[in-house]
Chimera marker file (.cmm) of the C-alpha trace (Angstrom):
<marker_set name="trace">
<marker id="1" x="18.272" y="-7.461" z="-3.521" r="1" g="1" b="0" radius="0.5"/>
<marker id="2" x="16.721" y="-10.677" z="-4.871" r="1" g="1" b="0" radius="0.5"/>
<marker id="3" x="14.698" y="-11.627" z="-2.025" r="1" g="1" b="0" radius="0.5"/>
<marker id="4" x="13.123" y="-8.432" z="-2.089" r="1" g="1" b="0" radius="0.5"/>
<marker id="5" x="12.685" y="-8.410" z="-5.926" r="1" g="1" b="0" radius="0.5"/>
<marker id="6" x="11.228" y="-11.832" z="-5.379" r="1" g="1" b="0" radius="0.5"/>
<marker id="7" x="8.797" y="-10.270" z="-2.801" r="1" g="1" b="0" radius="0.5"/>
<marker id="8" x="8.066" y="-7.434" z="-4.512" r="1" g="1" b="0" radius="0.5"/>
<marker id="9" x="6.904" y="-10.175" z="-7.297" r="1" g="1" b="0" radius="0.5"/>
<marker id="10" x="4.705" y="-11.973" z="-4.738" r="1" g="1" b="0" radius="0.5"/>
<marker id="11" x="3.166" y="-8.576" z="-3.863" r="1" g="1" b="0" radius="0.5"/>
<marker id="12" x="1.975" y="-7.859" z="-7.217" r="1" g="1" b="0" radius="0.5"/>
<marker id="13" x="0.738" y="-11.458" z="-8.163" r="1" g="1" b="0" radius="0.5"/>
<marker id="14" x="-1.126" y="-10.683" z="-4.702" r="1" g="1" b="0" radius="0.5"/>
<marker id="15" x="-2.950" y="-7.465" z="-5.723" r="1" g="1" b="0" radius="0.5"/>
<marker id="16" x="-3.539" y="-8.412" z="-9.172" r="1" g="1" b="0" radius="0.5"/>
<marker id="17" x="-5.121" y="-11.886" z="-8.023" r="1" g="1" b="0" radius="0.5"/>
<marker id="18" x="-7.250" y="-9.852" z="-5.700" r="1" g="1" b="0" radius="0.5"/>
<marker id="19" x="-8.565" y="-7.382" z="-8.347" r="1" g="1" b="0" radius="0.5"/>
<marker id="20" x="-9.203" y="-10.160" z="-10.857" r="1" g="1" b="0" radius="0.5"/>
<marker id="21" x="-11.063" y="-12.021" z="-8.549" r="1" g="1" b="0" radius="0.5"/>
<marker id="22" x="-13.268" y="-8.895" z="-7.164" r="1" g="1" b="0" radius="0.5"/>
<marker id="23" x="-13.851" y="-8.035" z="-10.618" r="1" g="1" b="0" radius="0.5"/>
<marker id="24" x="-14.699" y="-11.096" z="-12.624" r="1" g="1" b="0" radius="0.5"/>
<marker id="25" x="-15.460" y="-13.839" z="-9.962" r="1" g="1" b="0" radius="0.5"/>
<marker id="26" x="-17.072" y="-12.195" z="-6.775" r="1" g="1" b="0" radius="0.5"/>
<marker id="27" x="-17.121" y="-9.241" z="-4.626" r="1" g="1" b="0" radius="0.5"/>
<marker id="28" x="-14.418" y="-9.195" z="-1.988" r="1" g="1" b="0" radius="0.5"/>
<marker id="29" x="-15.529" y="-8.127" z="1.305" r="1" g="1" b="0" radius="0.5"/>
<marker id="30" x="-12.502" y="-6.143" z="2.682" r="1" g="1" b="0" radius="0.5"/>
<marker id="31" x="-12.177" y="-2.997" z="4.081" r="1" g="1" b="0" radius="0.5"/>
<marker id="32" x="-10.902" y="0.126" z="2.129" r="1" g="1" b="0" radius="0.5"/>
<marker id="33" x="-8.408" y="1.024" z="4.939" r="1" g="1" b="0" radius="0.5"/>
<marker id="34" x="-6.834" y="-2.545" z="4.013" r="1" g="1" b="0" radius="0.5"/>
<marker id="35" x="-6.551" y="-1.771" z="0.149" r="1" g="1" b="0" radius="0.5"/>
<marker id="36" x="-5.244" y="1.742" z="1.103" r="1" g="1" b="0" radius="0.5"/>
<marker id="37" x="-2.997" y="-0.171" z="3.601" r="1" g="1" b="0" radius="0.5"/>
<marker id="38" x="-1.589" y="-2.697" z="0.999" r="1" g="1" b="0" radius="0.5"/>
<marker id="39" x="-0.847" y="0.030" z="-1.461" r="1" g="1" b="0" radius="0.5"/>
<marker id="40" x="1.423" y="1.410" z="1.162" r="1" g="1" b="0" radius="0.5"/>
<marker id="41" x="3.316" y="-1.489" z="1.648" r="1" g="1" b="0" radius="0.5"/>
<marker id="42" x="3.452" y="-2.081" z="-1.732" r="1" g="1" b="0" radius="0.5"/>
<marker id="43" x="4.844" y="1.372" z="-2.750" r="1" g="1" b="0" radius="0.5"/>
<marker id="44" x="7.270" y="1.213" z="-0.034" r="1" g="1" b="0" radius="0.5"/>
<marker id="45" x="9.140" y="-1.846" z="-1.035" r="1" g="1" b="0" radius="0.5"/>
<marker id="46" x="8.909" y="-1.081" z="-4.374" r="1" g="1" b="0" radius="0.5"/>
<marker id="47" x="10.785" y="2.391" z="-3.373" r="1" g="1" b="0" radius="0.5"/>
<marker id="48" x="13.191" y="0.259" z="-1.776" r="1" g="1" b="0" radius="0.5"/>
<marker id="49" x="14.162" y="-1.824" z="-4.370" r="1" g="1" b="0" radius="0.5"/>
<marker id="50" x="14.574" y="0.737" z="-6.604" r="1" g="1" b="0" radius="0.5"/>
<marker id="51" x="16.861" y="2.558" z="-4.433" r="1" g="1" b="0" radius="0.5"/>
<marker id="52" x="18.537" y="-0.622" z="-3.870" r="1" g="1" b="0" radius="0.5"/>
<marker id="53" x="19.144" y="-1.107" z="-7.706" r="1" g="1" b="0" radius="0.5"/>
<marker id="54" x="20.646" y="2.727" z="-7.943" r="1" g="1" b="0" radius="0.5"/>
<marker id="55" x="17.287" y="4.142" z="-9.340" r="1" g="1" b="0" radius="0.5"/>
<marker id="56" x="17.306" y="6.502" z="-6.230" r="1" g="1" b="0" radius="0.5"/>
<marker id="57" x="15.368" y="9.296" z="-8.002" r="1" g="1" b="0" radius="0.5"/>
<marker id="58" x="12.256" y="6.804" z="-8.465" r="1" g="1" b="0" radius="0.5"/>
<marker id="59" x="13.038" y="4.774" z="-5.378" r="1" g="1" b="0" radius="0.5"/>
<marker id="60" x="12.780" y="8.124" z="-3.382" r="1" g="1" b="0" radius="0.5"/>
<marker id="61" x="9.255" y="9.116" z="-5.189" r="1" g="1" b="0" radius="0.5"/>
<marker id="62" x="8.191" y="5.473" z="-4.495" r="1" g="1" b="0" radius="0.5"/>
<marker id="63" x="8.852" y="5.967" z="-0.790" r="1" g="1" b="0" radius="0.5"/>
<marker id="64" x="7.390" y="9.265" z="-0.284" r="1" g="1" b="0" radius="0.5"/>
<marker id="65" x="3.907" y="8.224" z="-2.071" r="1" g="1" b="0" radius="0.5"/>
<marker id="66" x="3.737" y="5.954" z="0.310" r="1" g="1" b="0" radius="0.5"/>
<marker id="67" x="4.153" y="7.489" z="3.668" r="1" g="1" b="0" radius="0.5"/>
<marker id="68" x="2.546" y="10.091" z="2.699" r="1" g="1" b="0" radius="0.5"/>
<marker id="69" x="-0.496" y="7.781" z="1.580" r="1" g="1" b="0" radius="0.5"/>
<marker id="70" x="-0.158" y="6.583" z="5.457" r="1" g="1" b="0" radius="0.5"/>
<marker id="71" x="-0.026" y="10.020" z="6.614" r="1" g="1" b="0" radius="0.5"/>
<marker id="72" x="-3.399" y="10.310" z="4.888" r="1" g="1" b="0" radius="0.5"/>
<marker id="73" x="-4.899" y="7.259" z="6.365" r="1" g="1" b="0" radius="0.5"/>
<marker id="74" x="-3.711" y="8.055" z="10.008" r="1" g="1" b="0" radius="0.5"/>
<marker id="75" x="-5.510" y="11.538" z="9.339" r="1" g="1" b="0" radius="0.5"/>
<marker id="76" x="-8.422" y="10.100" z="8.059" r="1" g="1" b="0" radius="0.5"/>
<marker id="77" x="-8.664" y="7.351" z="11.071" r="1" g="1" b="0" radius="0.5"/>
<marker id="78" x="-8.550" y="9.824" z="13.574" r="1" g="1" b="0" radius="0.5"/>
<marker id="79" x="-10.860" y="12.349" z="12.256" r="1" g="1" b="0" radius="0.5"/>
<marker id="80" x="-13.226" y="9.639" z="12.144" r="1" g="1" b="0" radius="0.5"/>
<marker id="81" x="-12.722" y="8.394" z="15.376" r="1" g="1" b="0" radius="0.5"/>
<marker id="82" x="-13.653" y="11.382" z="16.925" r="1" g="1" b="0" radius="0.5"/>
<marker id="83" x="-16.745" y="12.415" z="14.678" r="1" g="1" b="0" radius="0.5"/>
<marker id="84" x="-18.145" y="8.686" z="15.748" r="1" g="1" b="0" radius="0.5"/>
<marker id="85" x="-17.385" y="9.770" z="19.441" r="1" g="1" b="0" radius="0.5"/>
<marker id="86" x="-13.950" y="7.994" z="20.143" r="1" g="1" b="0" radius="0.5"/>
<marker id="87" x="-12.147" y="11.262" z="20.796" r="1" g="1" b="0" radius="0.5"/>
<marker id="88" x="-12.439" y="13.516" z="23.371" r="1" g="1" b="0" radius="0.5"/>
<link id1="1" id2="2" r="1" g="1" b="0" radius="0.2"/>
<link id1="2" id2="3" r="1" g="1" b="0" radius="0.2"/>
<link id1="3" id2="4" r="1" g="1" b="0" radius="0.2"/>
<link id1="4" id2="5" r="1" g="1" b="0" radius="0.2"/>
<link id1="5" id2="6" r="1" g="1" b="0" radius="0.2"/>
<link id1="6" id2="7" r="1" g="1" b="0" radius="0.2"/>
<link id1="7" id2="8" r="1" g="1" b="0" radius="0.2"/>
<link id1="8" id2="9" r="1" g="1" b="0" radius="0.2"/>
<link id1="9" id2="10" r="1" g="1" b="0" radius="0.2"/>
<link id1="10" id2="11" r="1" g="1" b="0" radius="0.2"/>
<link id1="11" id2="12" r="1" g="1" b="0" radius="0.2"/>
<link id1="12" id2="13" r="1" g="1" b="0" radius="0.2"/>
<link id1="13" id2="14" r="1" g="1" b="0" radius="0.2"/>
<link id1="14" id2="15" r="1" g="1" b="0" radius="0.2"/>
<link id1="15" id2="16" r="1" g="1" b="0" radius="0.2"/>
<link id1="16" id2="17" r="1" g="1" b="0" radius="0.2"/>
<link id1="17" id2="18" r="1" g="1" b="0" radius="0.2"/>
<link id1="18" id2="19" r="1" g="1" b="0" radius="0.2"/>
<link id1="19" id2="20" r="1" g="1" b="0" radius="0.2"/>
<link id1="20" id2="21" r="1" g="1" b="0" radius="0.2"/>
<link id1="21" id2="22" r="1" g="1" b="0" radius="0.2"/>
<link id1="22" id2="23" r="1" g="1" b="0" radius="0.2"/>
<link id1="23" id2="24" r="1" g="1" b="0" radius="0.2"/>
<link id1="24" id2="25" r="1" g="1" b="0" radius="0.2"/>
<link id1="25" id2="26" r="1" g="1" b="0" radius="0.2"/>
<link id1="26" id2="27" r="1" g="1" b="0" radius="0.2"/>
<link id1="27" id2="28" r="1" g="1" b="0" radius="0.2"/>
<link id1="28" id2="29" r="1" g="1" b="0" radius="0.2"/>
<link id1="29" id2="30" r="1" g="1" b="0" radius="0.2"/>
<link id1="30" id2="31" r="1" g="1" b="0" radius="0.2"/>
<link id1="31" id2="32" r="1" g="1" b="0" radius="0.2"/>
<link id1="32" id2="33" r="1" g="1" b="0" radius="0.2"/>
<link id1="33" id2="34" r="1" g="1" b="0" radius="0.2"/>
<link id1="34" id2="35" r="1" g="1" b="0" radius="0.2"/>
<link id1="35" id2="36" r="1" g="1" b="0" radius="0.2"/>
<link id1="36" id2="37" r="1" g="1" b="0" radius="0.2"/>
<link id1="37" id2="38" r="1" g="1" b="0" radius="0.2"/>
<link id1="38" id2="39" r="1" g="1" b="0" radius="0.2"/>
<link id1="39" id2="40" r="1" g="1" b="0" radius="0.2"/>
<link id1="40" id2="41" r="1" g="1" b="0" radius="0.2"/>
<link id1="41" id2="42" r="1" g="1" b="0" radius="0.2"/>
<link id1="42" id2="43" r="1" g="1" b="0" radius="0.2"/>
<link id1="43" id2="44" r="1" g="1" b="0" radius="0.2"/>
<link id1="44" id2="45" r="1" g="1" b="0" radius="0.2"/>
<link id1="45" id2="46" r="1" g="1" b="0" radius="0.2"/>
<link id1="46" id2="47" r="1" g="1" b="0" radius="0.2"/>
<link id1="47" id2="48" r="1" g="1" b="0" radius="0.2"/>
<link id1="48" id2="49" r="1" g="1" b="0" radius="0.2"/>
<link id1="49" id2="50" r="1" g="1" b="0" radius="0.2"/>
<link id1="50" id2="51" r="1" g="1" b="0" radius="0.2"/>
<link id1="51" id2="52" r="1" g="1" b="0" radius="0.2"/>
<link id1="52" id2="53" r="1" g="1" b="0" radius="0.2"/>
<link id1="53" id2="54" r="1" g="1" b="0" radius="0.2"/>
<link id1="54" id2="55" r="1" g="1" b="0" radius="0.2"/>
<link id1="55" id2="56" r="1" g="1" b="0" radius="0.2"/>
<link id1="56" id2="57" r="1" g="1" b="0" radius="0.2"/>
<link id1="57" id2="58" r="1" g="1" b="0" radius="0.2"/>
<link id1="58" id2="59" r="1" g="1" b="0" radius="0.2"/>
<link id1="59" id2="60" r="1" g="1" b="0" radius="0.2"/>
<link id1="60" id2="61" r="1" g="1" b="0" radius="0.2"/>
<link id1="61" id2="62" r="1" g="1" b="0" radius="0.2"/>
<link id1="62" id2="63" r="1" g="1" b="0" radius="0.2"/>
<link id1="63" id2="64" r="1" g="1" b="0" radius="0.2"/>
<link id1="64" id2="65" r="1" g="1" b="0" radius="0.2"/>
<link id1="65" id2="66" r="1" g="1" b="0" radius="0.2"/>
<link id1="66" id2="67" r="1" g="1" b="0" radius="0.2"/>
<link id1="67" id2="68" r="1" g="1" b="0" radius="0.2"/>
<link id1="68" id2="69" r="1" g="1" b="0" radius="0.2"/>
<link id1="69" id2="70" r="1" g="1" b="0" radius="0.2"/>
<link id1="70" id2="71" r="1" g="1" b="0" radius="0.2"/>
<link id1="71" id2="72" r="1" g="1" b="0" radius="0.2"/>
<link id1="72" id2="73" r="1" g="1" b="0" radius="0.2"/>
<link id1="73" id2="74" r="1" g="1" b="0" radius="0.2"/>
<link id1="74" id2="75" r="1" g="1" b="0" radius="0.2"/>
<link id1="75" id2="76" r="1" g="1" b="0" radius="0.2"/>
<link id1="76" id2="77" r="1" g="1" b="0" radius="0.2"/>
<link id1="77" id2="78" r="1" g="1" b="0" radius="0.2"/>
<link id1="78" id2="79" r="1" g="1" b="0" radius="0.2"/>
<link id1="79" id2="80" r="1" g="1" b="0" radius="0.2"/>
<link id1="80" id2="81" r="1" g="1" b="0" radius="0.2"/>
<link id1="81" id2="82" r="1" g="1" b="0" radius="0.2"/>
<link id1="82" id2="83" r="1" g="1" b="0" radius="0.2"/>
<link id1="83" id2="84" r="1" g="1" b="0" radius="0.2"/>
<link id1="84" id2="85" r="1" g="1" b="0" radius="0.2"/>
<link id1="85" id2="86" r="1" g="1" b="0" radius="0.2"/>
<link id1="86" id2="87" r="1" g="1" b="0" radius="0.2"/>
<link id1="87" id2="88" r="1" g="1" b="0" radius="0.2"/>
</marker_set>
């Protein structure tokens, strides 16, 4: 679990650095779906760490939240692709 804790710390530092850069230095030009997917990965990894540390209730909540957000992203992408004419 020590490796996962270090990985989560790195993910949190990357996320906070991106927010700091976006708010105080210059605008980040990345698509919104990339930010959502970053949050999905972050919540999932935090959930795995919590489950491994025997905090099962909060860990499974993190994992459920990440899967729920991922499902919303998939639904959003499929519905927007049909609007743009990609669906049949």
